[in-house]
Residue, then its C-alpha position, 0 to 999 in steps of 0.5 A: m323799492k329795490t325788492i318787488l314781490v309780485h303775485i302771479a296767478d292766472d286771473d283778470g288782474f294778472e297783466s296789469r299787476l305785472q306791468a305795475a311791477f315792471d314800472l316799479a322795477r324800472a323806476f327804482g332799478g329794482h328786482l322782481i320776485c315773482q311768486q306763484a303758489t298752487p293751493y293744495a286743494a287744486y290737486a284734489m279738486g282741480g281749478p277752473g277749466l280743468g274739468a273732472f279727472p281721475i286723481t292721477e290725471l288731475v295732478t298732471a293737469v294741474e301741473a301742466a297748467r301751473d307750468a304753462l303759466r310760469q313759461r308765459v310769465e318767464a317769456h314776458l320777463m325775459a322780453e322786458g329785460v328786468s332783474w327777476d327770480y321766480h318762486l314756484v311753490d305749493g300751499d296757500p298763496g296768501d300765506w306765502l306772500v306774507t312770508t316772502a314779504r318779510l324781505a320785500d319793499v312792496v307787494v304788487m297785488s290786484a284791486g277788485k271786488f273784495g280784493g280779488t279778481g277771480g281765478f284759482g290760487v288768487a290771494e285776497t288783497g285786503d288780507i295781504a294789506v293787513r298781514a304783510p310786513a310790507p306795503v301793498l300796491a293794489v292795481p286796478p285789473g283793467g289798468r296799465g301799470v302805475a305811473v310812478t312819476g305822476a301826481a300823487v295824493v296822500a290821504w291823511d287822517g292822522t292815524q297810525e295806518a296813514a302814517l305807515a302808508m306815507r312812510a312806505a310811500l316815501p321812495m315813490l313820493r320823491l319821484a312824483e311830479s306833485v304831491e297833495l296831502l289831503t285831509i277830510a275835515e270830519k275824518t282827521s284825528g291824531f296828528a294834523g296835516r301840517d305835521a305830516a307836511a313837515f315830515l315830508s318836507r324833511h325828506g325833501i318832498h314838498a306837499e300841497l296841504t289841502t282840507r276838504p269837507a266831507l261830501d254827503a255821500g261820505i269819505d269814499a266819495t270825497l276821496r274819489a272826487a279829489l282824485v279826479e280833480r287832481r288828475a292823480a296817478w296813484l293814492v297813498l292810503g292807510a288800510y283798514g283804520h277800522s277792523r276788517l270785520r266792521e268794514m265787511l259788515l258795515g262797509g268802509v273806505t278801504r273796502s270800497l276803494i279796493g273793490e272799485a279802485p279808480l287808480p293804483l293804491l299804495l296800502a299799509h296797515 
């Protein structure tokens, strides 16, 4: 993971995802692309804390807030001593992240209710996980980055989404102190867990294969219990095995975990 795209916005999850980006950059000798996008609507309506201004003063206020955030982030970047570029753009933050992710190895976002944590110019994490051509690392807003070398759990159900997430996670899995390949009995379809374990083994990753029955509370509760018992540092998860509309209407594992993430999630769709 040499090119790490990190979403810059002044929201509740800003500090934790920036720290996660630093953790990845140090673990892989990587380069950060810090992308801050100001929506066009900000110049017409302003943002939180800007109040009501005549249009010329509003534009000045938006630009001042934008530049202040950039200066704060750049000061942090220089203090950390990592390799970085800063992209300051206008337009939809999600669209910009999806476009820039074409040449990124991972996109660092925040978890939180509905995949966003508030603040103007914040992209929705679930949307990026579905649309971006790179995996998304969703970090809990109150977390402290990501312990790349900690214990990892791979949620495996034999689907294309699970396979894409596992392949995207290979660089991180090689550094993990342990890897559990977790299948939940009623959820598994397609390739069995032993097939996934064999795949990882060919990449020099020796995973412990475990199968759990689903708890009465559902797949989400089963996964959460396993993460606690394993003392996992991060989870690999195929994102939105069902359509996002179905998950919005009926609920789903991806939506639940992004909404209240117990730890960093590496997502791919």
